[in-house]
C-alpha positions as CSV (number, residue, x, y, z in Angstrom):
1,M,-23.3,10.2,-14.7
2,E,-22.7,12.2,-17.8
3,A,-20.5,10.7,-20.9
4,W,-18.1,13.2,-19.9
5,Q,-18.0,12.2,-15.7
6,I,-17.9,8.6,-16.8
7,A,-14.8,9.5,-19.7
8,A,-13.0,11.8,-16.5
9,L,-13.5,8.9,-14.0
10,N,-11.9,7.0,-16.4
11,A,-9.3,8.5,-17.6
12,R,-8.2,9.6,-13.8
13,T,-8.4,5.3,-12.7
14,E,-6.2,4.6,-16.2
15,L,-3.3,6.7,-14.7
16,F,-3.5,5.7,-11.1
17,H,-3.7,2.4,-12.1
18,R,-0.7,3.3,-14.1
19,L,0.9,4.6,-11.2
20,V,-0.1,2.4,-8.9
21,D,2.0,-0.1,-11.0
22,A,5.4,1.8,-11.3
23,F,5.8,2.1,-7.7
24,P,8.2,-0.2,-6.2
25,A,7.0,-2.5,-3.7
26,D,8.2,-0.7,-0.5
27,A,6.6,2.5,-1.4
28,G,5.9,4.2,1.4
29,V,3.4,7.4,2.9
30,H,5.7,9.9,1.3
31,E,5.6,8.2,-2.0
32,L,1.7,7.4,-1.9
33,Q,0.8,11.9,-1.2
34,S,3.4,12.4,-4.6
35,L,0.5,9.9,-6.8
36,F,-2.5,12.1,-4.8
37,R,-0.5,15.3,-5.9
38,D,0.0,13.8,-9.6
39,A,-1.5,16.7,-12.3
40,S,0.9,14.8,-14.7
41,H,-2.5,14.8,-17.2
42,Q,-3.2,17.9,-19.0
43,D,-7.0,17.6,-19.0
44,Y,-7.9,14.5,-16.5
45,P,-5.2,14.9,-13.7
46,I,-5.0,13.1,-10.1
47,C,-4.9,16.4,-7.9
48,T,-7.2,18.7,-9.5
49,P,-6.8,22.3,-9.3
50,Y,-9.8,24.6,-8.1
51,S,-11.7,25.9,-11.2
52,D,-14.7,27.5,-11.4
53,F,-18.2,25.6,-12.7
54,L,-21.2,26.5,-12.4
55,V,-21.7,28.5,-9.5
56,L,-19.2,26.3,-7.9
57,Q,-15.6,26.1,-7.0
58,V,-14.2,22.3,-8.1
59,G,-11.2,20.5,-7.7
60,T,-9.4,18.2,-5.5
61,V,-10.6,19.4,-1.7
62,R,-8.7,16.6,0.2
63,S,-6.3,14.1,0.0
64,V,-6.3,11.0,2.5
65,V,-3.0,8.2,2.5
66,M,-4.2,5.8,5.6
67,D,-1.4,3.6,7.1
68,L,-3.3,1.3,8.7
69,P,-0.3,-1.2,10.7
70,N,0.4,2.0,12.2
71,K,-2.7,3.1,13.2
72,T,-2.5,6.6,10.7
73,A,-3.5,9.2,8.2
74,H,-1.8,11.8,6.7
75,I,-4.6,14.2,5.5
76,S,-4.6,17.2,3.8
77,I,-6.5,20.1,4.8
78,G,-7.6,21.1,1.4
79,N,-6.2,20.1,-1.7
80,P,-2.9,18.5,-1.5
81,N,-1.2,20.5,-4.3
82,N,-1.6,23.7,-1.9
83,S,-1.4,22.3,1.6
84,D,0.5,19.8,4.1
85,Y,-0.4,16.7,5.4
86,H,-1.1,16.6,8.8
87,L,-0.6,12.8,10.8
88,Y,-3.3,11.6,12.6
89,T,-3.4,8.7,15.2
90,F,-6.0,6.5,15.9
91,G,-6.9,3.3,17.7
């Protein structure tokens, strides 16, 4: 990994931990979905909008929130800020 990639990863991880620590203990699926939609950090948001990088388009392409006790997964098909979460049941 390049130094800038490590810095981005560390910044997003720190932001993620701050957001999770602020959640109530009984936070549900919708609260978790909002966490994965977070774009509050200007340089390193949790949910990154698509942008061109060299010849690639980069950004958050999908988000998954799993509810293991209820055997469901809530999956955004595309960037969660541009797409609804869809419910899938398993097990």
